C-alpha positions as CSV (number, residue, x, y, z in Angstrom):
1,M,0.1,-0.3,0.1
2,A,0.9,3.2,-0.5
3,S,0.7,4.9,2.9
4,A,2.5,2.0,4.0
5,R,5.9,2.8,5.8
6,T,9.0,0.9,6.2
7,Q,12.3,1.0,8.2
8,Y,15.4,0.7,5.7
9,S,18.4,0.9,7.6
10,L,22.5,-0.4,6.7
11,L,24.5,-2.9,8.7
12,N,27.7,-3.2,9.5
13,E,30.4,-5.9,9.2
14,Q,29.4,-6.8,13.1
15,G,25.5,-6.7,11.8
16,H,25.1,-3.6,14.0
17,V,23.1,-0.6,12.5
18,K,24.8,2.2,11.2
19,W,21.6,4.0,10.3
20,S,17.6,4.4,9.9
21,I,15.6,5.7,7.8
22,E,11.7,5.5,7.2
23,R,10.3,5.4,3.9
24,P,7.3,4.4,2.5
25,F,7.1,0.9,1.3
26,G,9.7,0.5,-1.8
27,V,12.9,-1.2,-2.8
28,L,15.9,0.3,-1.7
29,R,18.7,-0.9,-3.9
30,A,22.8,-0.3,-4.5
31,W,22.2,0.6,-8.1
32,G,24.8,2.5,-10.6
33,G,27.2,3.5,-7.5
34,Q,24.1,5.2,-5.6
35,L,21.9,4.1,-2.9
36,V,18.9,4.7,-4.2
37,W,15.5,3.7,-2.6
38,F,12.6,3.4,-5.5
39,G,8.6,3.8,-4.2
40,E,5.2,5.3,-4.2
41,I,3.9,8.1,-2.6
42,A,0.2,9.0,-2.7
43,G,0.4,7.6,-6.0
44,T,3.1,8.7,-7.7
45,F,6.2,6.9,-8.1
46,Y,9.6,8.5,-6.6
47,A,13.9,7.8,-6.9
48,A,15.4,9.4,-4.1
49,E,18.9,9.1,-3.8
50,L,20.7,8.1,-0.3
51,G,23.8,9.2,1.5
52,W,26.0,6.1,2.1
53,N,27.3,7.7,5.4
54,L,24.3,8.6,7.3
55,G,21.6,7.7,5.2
56,E,20.2,11.2,4.1
57,E,18.3,11.9,1.3
58,L,20.5,13.7,-0.9
59,R,18.0,14.2,-3.7
60,R,14.3,12.9,-5.2
61,R,12.4,12.7,-8.3
62,A,9.2,12.2,-9.0
63,L,9.3,9.3,-12.2
64,R,6.4,9.6,-15.4
65,F,6.0,5.9,-14.9
66,V,6.7,2.9,-13.2
67,P,10.2,2.1,-12.4
68,M,11.6,-1.4,-13.4
69,I,14.1,-1.3,-10.9
70,E,15.5,-5.1,-11.7
71,L,17.3,-3.6,-14.3
72,S,20.0,-1.1,-14.7
73,G,21.7,-0.3,-17.7
74,G,25.1,1.8,-16.1
75,G,25.5,4.9,-14.7
76,A,21.7,6.7,-13.7
77,V,20.4,5.3,-16.8
78,G,17.1,3.2,-15.9
79,Y,14.2,1.7,-17.7
80,E,10.3,2.9,-16.7
81,R,6.5,1.6,-17.9
82,D,4.0,4.3,-18.3
83,A,0.9,3.5,-16.2
84,E,-0.8,0.8,-18.7
85,R,2.4,-1.0,-19.3
86,S,2.3,-0.1,-22.9
87,T,5.2,2.0,-22.9
88,L,8.6,1.0,-22.1
89,L,11.2,4.1,-22.1
90,R,14.8,3.8,-21.5
91,G,16.1,6.8,-19.9
92,E,18.1,9.1,-17.5
93,I,16.5,8.7,-13.8
94,W,17.5,12.1,-12.6
95,S,16.9,13.9,-15.5
96,D,14.1,15.6,-16.4
97,G,14.8,15.8,-20.4
98,R,13.2,13.1,-22.5
99,P,13.8,9.3,-22.9
100,L,16.5,8.1,-24.7
101,W,13.8,5.9,-26.2
102,S,10.5,5.0,-25.9
103,R,8.7,1.5,-27.6
104,M,5.2,0.3,-27.3
105,S,3.9,-2.9,-26.9
106,F,2.9,-4.9,-29.8
107,A,-0.5,-4.8,-29.4
108,A,-3.3,-3.4,-27.0
109,S,-3.6,-6.1,-24.8
110,E,-0.2,-6.7,-24.0
111,E,1.6,-4.9,-21.5
112,W,5.2,-4.8,-20.6
113,D,6.7,-7.4,-17.9
114,S,8.3,-6.3,-15.1
115,G,11.6,-7.8,-14.8
116,A,14.4,-7.8,-17.8
117,A,17.9,-8.4,-18.8
118,A,20.6,-6.8,-20.9
119,T,23.6,-7.0,-22.5
120,S,26.3,-4.7,-23.8
121,D,23.6,-3.8,-26.7
122,R,20.5,-5.7,-26.5
123,V,17.4,-5.9,-23.5
124,I,15.0,-8.8,-23.4
125,V,11.8,-8.2,-21.7
126,G,8.3,-9.7,-22.0
127,S,5.4,-8.5,-23.5
128,G,1.9,-10.3,-23.4
129,Q,2.7,-13.7,-24.4
130,H,6.3,-12.8,-25.9
131,L,9.9,-12.5,-24.7
132,V,10.9,-9.5,-27.4
133,C,14.0,-8.4,-27.8
134,L,15.3,-4.6,-28.5
135,S,18.0,-2.4,-28.8
136,L,19.5,-1.2,-25.8
137,E,20.8,2.1,-27.6
138,T,17.4,2.4,-29.6
139,G,14.6,0.1,-28.4
140,D,14.1,-1.1,-32.5
141,H,13.4,-4.4,-32.7
142,V,15.4,-7.2,-33.0
143,W,12.9,-10.2,-32.6
144,R,9.8,-11.1,-30.4
145,A,9.5,-14.9,-29.5
146,S,6.1,-16.8,-28.4
147,M,6.2,-18.1,-25.1
148,E,4.0,-20.9,-26.1
149,P,4.1,-24.0,-24.9
150,V,5.0,-22.8,-21.4
151,E,2.3,-19.7,-21.1
152,V,2.4,-16.7,-19.0
153,D,1.0,-16.7,-15.8
154,L,-1.9,-14.1,-15.5
155,A,0.3,-12.4,-13.0
156,R,2.4,-9.9,-14.1
157,G,6.5,-9.8,-13.4
158,K,7.5,-13.3,-13.5
159,M,8.9,-13.9,-16.5
160,W,12.6,-13.2,-15.1
161,P,15.0,-13.7,-18.4
162,V,18.2,-14.6,-17.5
163,I,21.1,-14.5,-20.5
164,H,23.2,-17.4,-20.5
165,G,25.8,-17.2,-23.1
166,D,24.2,-17.3,-26.3
167,R,20.6,-18.4,-24.4
168,V,17.8,-16.5,-22.9
169,I,15.9,-18.3,-20.4
170,S,12.9,-17.4,-19.1
171,N,10.0,-19.2,-16.6
172,G,6.5,-19.4,-17.8
173,A,3.6,-20.4,-16.0
174,W,3.7,-24.2,-16.6
175,G,7.6,-24.7,-17.2
176,I,11.2,-22.9,-18.3
177,I,11.9,-21.9,-21.9
178,G,15.3,-21.2,-23.2
179,F,15.8,-19.0,-26.6
180,D,18.9,-18.3,-29.1
181,I,19.9,-14.6,-28.4
182,N,20.7,-13.8,-31.6
183,T,17.5,-15.1,-33.1
184,G,15.1,-15.8,-30.9
185,E,14.2,-18.9,-31.7
186,K,13.0,-21.3,-29.4
187,A,16.2,-24.0,-28.3
188,W,14.0,-26.3,-26.0
189,H,11.7,-26.0,-23.0
190,Y,10.8,-27.8,-20.2
191,M,7.4,-28.0,-19.0
192,H,7.4,-28.2,-15.0
193,P,6.5,-25.0,-12.7
194,C,9.2,-23.9,-11.0
195,W,11.8,-21.4,-10.0
196,K,15.3,-21.1,-11.5
197,A,18.3,-20.3,-11.2
198,V,21.0,-20.5,-13.9
199,A,24.6,-21.0,-13.2
200,D,27.5,-22.5,-15.0
201,G,26.0,-23.7,-18.5
202,R,23.3,-25.0,-16.1
203,V,19.2,-24.5,-15.3
204,Y,18.3,-25.4,-11.8
205,C,14.9,-25.7,-11.3
206,L,13.2,-26.2,-7.7
207,S,9.7,-26.7,-6.9
208,K,8.5,-30.5,-5.0
209,E,10.8,-32.0,-7.4
210,Y,14.5,-30.7,-8.6
211,A,16.0,-31.1,-12.0
212,V,19.0,-29.6,-13.3
213,L,18.9,-28.7,-16.9
214,D,21.8,-27.9,-19.9
215,A,21.4,-24.6,-20.5
216,R,21.8,-24.4,-24.1
217,T,20.2,-28.0,-25.0
218,G,17.6,-28.2,-22.0
219,K,18.3,-31.4,-21.4
220,V,17.3,-33.0,-18.1
221,L,20.9,-33.7,-16.0
222,V,19.8,-34.7,-13.2
223,F,16.4,-35.5,-11.6
224,A,15.1,-35.8,-8.0
225,P,12.2,-36.0,-5.8
226,V,13.0,-32.9,-3.6
227,T,9.7,-32.6,-1.0
228,K,9.8,-36.4,-0.6
229,R,13.3,-36.6,0.8
230,I,12.9,-33.6,3.1
231,Q,10.0,-35.7,4.5
232,E,11.8,-39.0,4.8
233,K,14.9,-37.0,6.2
234,F,13.6,-34.9,8.2
235,G,9.6,-35.8,8.9
236,A,9.7,-36.9,12.0
237,K,10.4,-33.3,13.4
238,S,8.3,-32.0,10.9
239,T,5.2,-30.6,11.3
240,G,1.4,-31.3,9.8
241,K,2.4,-28.0,7.5
242,W,5.2,-30.6,5.7
243,R,3.6,-33.2,5.1
244,G,0.4,-31.4,3.4
245,G,3.1,-30.0,1.3
246,M,5.9,-26.8,1.0
247,N,6.5,-24.2,-1.2
248,F,9.7,-22.8,-2.0
249,A,11.0,-19.2,-3.1
250,R,13.8,-18.2,-5.6
251,P,16.8,-20.1,-5.3
252,T,20.3,-19.3,-5.3
253,V,24.0,-21.2,-6.2
254,W,26.3,-20.8,-3.9
255,G,29.1,-23.0,-4.0
256,D,28.3,-27.0,-3.8
257,H,24.6,-26.2,-2.7
258,I,21.4,-24.8,-3.7
259,Y,20.1,-22.4,-1.1
260,V,16.5,-21.4,-0.6
261,G,13.9,-20.1,1.6
262,D,10.1,-21.5,2.2
263,D,6.7,-20.4,2.8
264,D,6.9,-21.3,6.6
265,G,10.3,-19.3,7.4
266,R,12.8,-21.8,6.5
267,L,16.3,-21.4,5.0
268,W,17.1,-25.1,2.6
269,A,20.5,-25.9,1.6
270,I,20.4,-28.7,-1.0
271,E,23.2,-30.2,-2.9
272,K,23.5,-29.0,-6.7
273,E,24.5,-32.0,-8.2
274,T,21.8,-34.8,-6.7
275,G,18.6,-32.6,-5.2
276,E,19.3,-34.0,-1.8
277,P,18.1,-31.9,1.2
278,V,21.6,-31.1,3.5
279,W,19.9,-28.9,6.4
280,F,17.6,-26.1,7.2
281,H,17.6,-23.4,9.7
282,K,14.7,-21.5,11.0
283,P,15.5,-17.9,12.1
284,K,14.4,-16.9,15.8
285,G,11.6,-14.9,15.6
286,C,10.9,-15.3,12.2
287,T,7.0,-15.3,11.1
288,G,5.9,-15.7,7.6
289,Y,7.7,-16.5,4.5
290,L,11.4,-16.3,3.8
291,N,10.3,-15.7,0.4
292,A,13.2,-13.4,-1.2
293,E,15.9,-14.9,-3.6
294,P,19.4,-14.8,-1.3
295,V,21.8,-12.4,-2.5
296,I,25.4,-14.0,-2.0
297,D,27.8,-11.3,-0.9
298,G,31.5,-12.6,-0.1
299,N,31.6,-15.4,2.5
300,R,27.9,-14.0,3.7
301,L,23.9,-15.4,2.1
302,F,21.6,-12.6,3.1
303,I,17.9,-13.5,3.0
304,T,14.5,-11.4,4.0
305,S,11.1,-12.6,4.8
306,F,7.8,-11.5,4.8
307,S,5.5,-11.3,7.5
308,M,2.0,-9.6,8.1
309,D,2.0,-10.0,11.9
310,S,2.7,-6.4,13.0
311,K,4.6,-7.2,16.2
312,R,6.8,-9.4,13.9
313,P,7.4,-7.0,11.4
314,P,9.7,-8.4,7.9
315,A,13.3,-8.9,8.9
316,L,16.7,-9.4,7.1
317,Y,18.7,-12.3,7.9
318,C,22.6,-12.9,7.4
319,Y,24.4,-16.2,7.4
320,E,28.0,-16.6,7.0
321,R,29.5,-19.8,5.3
322,V,32.0,-21.8,7.5
323,D,34.1,-24.0,5.4
324,G,32.4,-27.0,4.6
325,G,29.1,-25.5,5.0
């Protein structure tokens, strides 16, 4: 909600708060060498630059359109969508001048998706039931590919394209699909709804089952019933909810493991080569979901929780890896 406010804090190496700042609900990112907050105030979207030392607001600008915060083109260049999500723009975040380019969606019923990926000369973004490749510099159309047969979820913002080598790999409602980045031709598809992480030539897919795909060919290299193994391995300590099923969030590859949160506030480590669950941990006081994609920084993993309990608000958790962990 636009009226909701939250506390953003910068922590030092020991986890102590260096400063905190209250802002309406939004997203805080280290972006283009700056600390930038994107959010909505009374129906208008804003970008605000915050100082790293004290967290004070250095400048703020009302955005004409909805910011695409998942993507930056370097420096202070960003992407925005209009209120109807039918126009995509690229421009300087802090400039009131004209955008560098704008691009209408291909049909009145199509909306630009909220996630995108970019190379040095191209930007990949979803539009309706298609994945679209545009020139980074001009916005000119390069190719447009259908998401069939995996389709696109009715909920917006779930395509999350990832560029890996000569492939663009994207989520659909019914599975994962890979395209040739140069031509837009479909290279493969995997018909199984799941979250994905892409690394080292492989696509790691996680739902009630675990699968590892070759990023170029889509060939299934590993398949394992991960939730069944969790029930077998940890079921004696589990709750009824575990026996009734569990839902994972977006995973991250780190070393020899896949790390992922679930809908009951647990962080899991899963062997990436076999899909075998290794351990889980539920942070003390955590309520709701560990529903964010884990972020790796050096030897530490960061993950945030989401909760509707006002007495136990969302929190940031930090894990430090030890040898063999």
